[in-house]
C-alpha positions in Angstrom: 92.5 67.6 87.5 90.5 66.7 90.6 93.5 65.0 92.1 95.5 68.2 91.6 92.8 70.3 93.3 92.7 68.0 96.2 96.5 68.3 96.7 96.6 72.1 96.7 98.1 73.5 99.9 95.8 75.7 102.0 98.1 76.4 104.8 101.9 76.6 105.5 103.8 75.0 108.4 106.4 77.4 109.8 109.2 75.5 111.6 110.5 78.5 113.4 113.8 77.8 115.2 113.3 74.0 115.4 114.1 72.1 118.6 115.4 74.5 121.2 115.3 72.0 124.0 115.8 73.5 127.4 116.7 76.9 126.0 113.2 77.6 124.7 112.0 79.7 127.6 115.4 81.5 128.0 115.5 82.5 124.3 111.8 83.5 124.5 112.5 85.9 127.4 115.6 87.2 125.8 113.9 88.0 122.4 110.8 89.4 124.2 113.0 91.8 126.2 114.7 93.0 122.9 111.3 93.4 121.3 110.0 95.4 124.2 113.1 97.6 124.1 112.8 98.1 120.3 109.1 98.8 120.4 109.3 101.2 123.4 112.4 103.1 122.1 110.8 103.7 118.7 107.5 104.8 120.3 109.5 107.0 122.6 111.2 108.7 119.6 107.9 109.3 117.8 106.3 110.8 121.0 109.4 112.8 121.9 109.6 114.4 118.4 105.9 115.1 118.4 105.7 116.9 121.8 109.1 118.8 121.7 109.0 122.1 119.8 112.8 122.2 119.5 112.7 118.9 117.6 110.1 120.2 115.0 112.6 120.2 112.2 112.8 118.1 109.0 115.6 115.8 110.3 113.6 114.8 113.4 110.3 114.6 111.5 111.9 112.1 109.1 113.5 110.3 112.1 110.0 109.9 113.7 108.7 108.4 110.5 111.7 106.0 110.4 110.8 104.9 113.9 107.2 104.5 112.9 108.3 102.2 110.1 110.3 100.1 112.6 107.2 99.9 114.9 105.0 98.5 112.0 107.8 96.2 110.9 108.5 94.6 114.2 104.8 94.4 115.2 104.2 92.3 112.1 107.0 89.8 112.5 108.1 89.5 116.1 104.9 88.4 117.9 104.5 85.5 115.6 108.2 84.7 116.0 107.9 84.6 119.8 104.9 82.3 119.5 106.8 79.9 117.3 109.6 79.9 119.9 107.2 78.8 122.6 105.2 76.2 120.7 108.0 75.0 118.4 106.1 75.4 115.1 102.9 77.1 113.8 100.5 77.1 110.9 99.4 80.0 108.7 96.9 80.0 105.9 98.2 80.8 102.4 96.3 84.1 102.4 97.7 85.1 105.9 101.2 84.1 104.8 101.0 86.3 101.7 99.5 89.2 103.7 102.4 88.9 106.2 104.8 89.2 103.3 103.1 92.3 102.0 102.9 93.9 105.4 106.5 93.1 105.9 107.4 94.8 102.6 105.5 98.0 103.1 107.6 99.5 106.0 110.8 98.0 104.6 110.4 99.8 101.3 109.2 103.0 103.0 112.3 102.9 105.1 114.5 102.8 102.0 113.0 106.0 100.7 112.9 107.6 104.2 116.6 107.1 104.5 117.1 108.7 101.1 114.9 111.6 102.2 117.0 112.0 105.3 120.2 112.1 103.3 118.7 114.8 101.0 117.9 116.8 104.2 121.5 116.6 105.3 122.7 117.5 101.8 120.6 120.7 101.8 121.6 121.6 105.4 125.3 121.3 104.7 125.7 122.0 101.0 123.0 124.6 100.5 122.4 126.1 104.0 121.2 129.5 102.8 118.3 127.8 100.9 117.5 125.2 103.6 114.4 127.0 105.0 112.9 127.5 101.5 113.6 124.0 100.3 112.7 122.0 103.4 109.3 123.6 104.1 106.7 121.8 106.0 104.8 121.2 102.8 107.8 119.6 101.2 108.4 117.5 104.3 104.8 116.2 104.2 105.0 115.5 100.5 108.2 113.6 100.9 106.9 111.5 103.8 103.6 110.8 102.0 105.5 109.8 98.9 107.7 107.4 100.9 104.7 105.7 102.4 102.8 105.7 99.1 105.7 104.0 97.4 105.9 101.6 100.3 102.3 100.5 99.8 102.5 100.5 96.0 105.7 98.7 95.0 105.1 95.4 96.8 101.5 95.3 95.4 102.3 93.7 92.0 104.6 91.2 93.7 101.8 90.3 96.1 99.3 90.0 93.2 101.5 87.6 91.2 102.3 85.6 94.4 98.6 85.1 95.1 98.2 83.5 91.6 100.8 80.8 92.4 99.7 77.3 93.3 101.2 75.3 96.1 101.0 71.5 96.0 102.0 68.7 98.4 104.9 70.5 100.2 103.9 73.2 102.7 106.8 73.4 105.1 108.7 76.7 105.5 111.9 76.4 107.5 111.7 79.9 108.8 109.9 82.1 111.3 108.0 84.3 108.8 106.7 84.1 105.3 109.3 85.5 102.9 109.3 85.4 99.1 112.2 82.9 98.6 110.6 79.9 100.5 107.2 80.7 98.8 108.8 80.5 95.4 110.5 77.3 96.3 107.2 75.7 97.5 105.2 76.7 94.4 104.3 73.9 92.0 103.4 76.4 89.2 105.7 78.6 87.1 107.4 81.4 89.2 109.0 83.2 86.3 106.5 86.0 86.3 106.9 86.6 90.0 110.7 86.6 89.7 110.5 89.0 86.8 108.2 91.4 88.7 110.4 91.2 91.8 113.5 92.0 89.8 111.8 95.0 88.1 110.5 96.3 91.5 113.8 95.7 93.3 115.8 98.2 91.2 113.9 101.3 92.1 113.2 100.1 95.7 116.7 99.2 96.8 119.3 100.4 94.3 117.9 103.8 93.5 117.6 105.1 97.1 121.0 103.5 97.9 122.7 105.1 95.0 121.0 108.4 95.8 122.4 108.2 99.4 125.9 107.4 98.1 125.8 110.4 95.7 124.5 112.8 98.3 127.1 111.8 100.9 129.9 112.1 98.4 128.8 115.6 97.8 128.4 116.2 101.5 131.8 114.9 102.4 133.4 116.9 99.6 131.7 120.0 101.0 132.8 119.3 104.6 136.4 118.7 103.6 136.5 122.2 102.1 135.4 123.8 105.4 138.3 125.6 107.0 137.1 125.6 110.6 137.9 122.3 112.4 134.9 123.0 114.8 132.5 123.5 112.0 133.9 120.5 110.2 133.4 118.2 113.2 129.9 119.6 113.8 128.9 118.9 110.2 130.3 115.3 110.4 128.4 114.7 113.7 125.1 115.7 112.1 125.6 113.0 109.5 127.3 110.2 111.5 124.1 108.8 113.1 122.3 108.6 109.7 125.3 106.9 108.1 125.5 104.3 110.8 121.8 103.5 110.4 122.2 103.3 106.6 125.1 100.9 106.9 123.3 98.7 109.4 120.1 98.7 107.4 121.6 98.0 103.9 124.2 95.7 105.4 121.6 93.3 106.9 119.3 93.8 103.9 122.0 92.8 101.4 123.2 89.9 103.5 119.7 88.4 103.4 118.3 89.3 100.0 121.1 90.4 97.7 123.9 88.1 98.9 121.9 85.4 100.7 123.6 82.4 102.4 123.7 79.1 100.6 120.8 76.7 100.9 122.7 74.7 103.5 123.1 77.7 105.7 119.5 77.9 106.9 120.5 78.7 110.5 122.8 81.5 109.3 119.9 82.9 107.3 117.6 82.8 110.4 120.3 84.5 112.4 120.6 87.3 109.9 116.8 87.6 109.8 116.7 88.0 113.6 119.3 90.7 113.3 117.2 92.4 110.6 113.8 92.1 112.3 114.7 92.4 116.0 118.1 93.8 116.8 118.4 96.6 114.1 115.0 98.2 115.1 116.3 98.4 118.7 119.6 100.0 117.8 118.4 102.7 115.4 116.7 104.9 118.0 119.5 104.3 120.5 122.0 105.5 117.9 120.2 108.7 117.4 119.4 109.3 121.0 122.9 108.7 122.2 124.7 110.6 119.4 122.3 113.5 119.0 122.8 116.5 121.2 119.2 117.9 120.6 117.5 114.6 121.5 119.7 114.2 124.6 118.8 117.8 125.7 115.1 117.1 125.2 115.3 113.9 127.2 117.2 115.7 130.1 114.5 118.4 130.0 111.7 116.0 130.5 113.6 114.0 133.1 114.1 117.2 135.1 110.4 118.0 134.7 109.5 114.6 136.1 111.8 115.0 139.0 110.3 118.4 139.9 106.9 116.9 139.6 107.8 114.1 142.0 109.3 116.5 144.5 106.2 118.7 144.5 
């Protein structure tokens, strides 16, 4: 018993990206630039929606919350990833590793429900336009967002509690740049069946339920748009949904490639690459997609650019 206690792991060794040789600094600068772009663009969306009266509508309110979830997500993972690139490897205590997993899960889960809330907003706007103002009131918006974040904090809690009860013996090496549930289960020397069961139970309402809701709402939306006689009105309706659909496809595509259909054990580098896409690239593209494809956001940006130019001239 004493021998077992002495062999319990108290910290994990994160291998990061391994030996990058002469490319270490170059990759660090490249990832840092992407992180700065992702962080600044999402902060920009949150501020722009907050200070622009013309963007005070449910769709943009949900968009600002989506950007907020991206800010929290990348701030939790990327700084440590950049540090691992510089130093080659790093150590995290077991408690910090588990906390990182929980703080990673919160914005990810909240984002699933926020995307579902955004699809419902588009459904009401296109399929029930006469009732839009009575359904999407500010009270209902706040309730929806509060529910998304509450679910984000609540659902990963039982998984975190069961993970914290696991024992880790002898092996403490994680061949990744952050603490995820799969390597933690692999390193545990105690039974992981309870964690796997809780994770499976939680995953259904967290991932599949919002995704199926989005699918059903968009089938209804597309069916409604197809029945519109005016080509101009039809294109306008499609354009209001296209940005959200692209973001949904990107988010669930990367999410499923990592967790639902993960690469085989011998494809660790592929898994890391997909994780970089999920944690670094996708958060950068989401606000760009909305800013480039949305007329209202482009108009708001042009307005503030003109104000800045007038201010500089004066």
